[in-house]
Residue, then its C-alpha position, 0 to 999 in steps of 0.5 A: m025886078a020888084i025888090t023883095n022885103q029881106y027882113a024874115f020877122n013878124k011885121p013890128p007895130i007902127s007904134i015904133f015910129l015913137v022912137i023917133p020923136a022920142l030920140f029928137l026930144f033927148g036931143y033937144l033935152a041934151q042940148r038945151y039943159s047938159g051944157f055938154s059939147y055936141v058929140y056928148q049930146y050925141a052919145i047920150s040921146i042915142v044911149l037912152a033912145i037905144f032903152v026906149s027902142l028895146r020897149f019895141d025889140k028886145d033883141v037890139v043889143s044881142l050879138e045875133r042881130i048885131v053879126s047877122r048878115s046876108g049869104h052875100p059875100v063882102e065885096r071888101l075893097s069897094v066896101f071899105l074903100f069907098p068910104v075913104v073916097v068919099v070922106l076924101s071929097i068931103y072933106f076938100i069940097i067944105t074945106y075948099a069950096f066952103h072955107t070952113s070945117l067939117l069937125y068944128p061944127l060936128f064935134s065943138s058946138h058947146g066947146r072944144v073937145s080934146g082929141f085923147e077924149l073924142f076918139p075913144l069916146m067916138f070909137i067905144i060909145v058913138v059910132p057902135m051905139a048909132e049902128i046898133f039904133f038907126r041900122g040894127f033897130l030904126q031900119r030894120n024896123l022901118s023896112g019890116l014895116m014899109g018895105d025895104k026901100a023906103g025903111f033904109i031911105l027914112s032912116a038915113v033922113v032921120f040919121g042925117l036930120f038928128a045932126w040938126f043939133s050940131g048947128s051945121k047944114l053941112v053936117i047935116a048934109v053929110y050925115f044924110i049921104l052917110g046914112l045912105y050909104l051906111g043904109y045900103l050896106y045894111y040892107k045888102y049884107h044885114s050886118v051892123f058889124l060891118t056898118m059900124i067898121n064902116h062907120a069907125v073908117v069914116i071917123l077915122f078918116m076924118f081925124i086923120l085928116k085934122y090931125 
């Protein structure tokens, strides 16, 4: 049975695609000229992309957009246990099959960032802002423009490819997989807050596995 478009709002203009090259431009400029570590580059780029997205969707940072959800009850066990299983699997595959650390290329492309600095930066800025942009703006509007399946797949591709600035192909692959999972959650529940929590769970377990 065909999946109907679940996004009940006026069809967004095709010009929203301009936000994608703008995001990558910000990422390039941050990497080229800022001298900051990757996590700061990521945060700066996403925040700037959200400002651009407001040109096309003024409600992207509204409370209603962030907490809105479908009528489906949240399957708490599967929703919150699954990312833990995924993180553990990814960690052991990368550590023992590829003999490298996922966290180093992910957060330290231009120098190490201490855990005391990294922890609040990730949970207060990076995770919430990334979910507001990639799910609350990009996936929502691309789904309204192209259909649900295309919207969540394309947003996952952009989410993964943006990790190119980390300098690690493994990070790109992991972010693409994570983007598919978070995109599916948003497709099913329409809750940016829920994807924020799941994204935070993934990052939290990466911290636990590192320290």
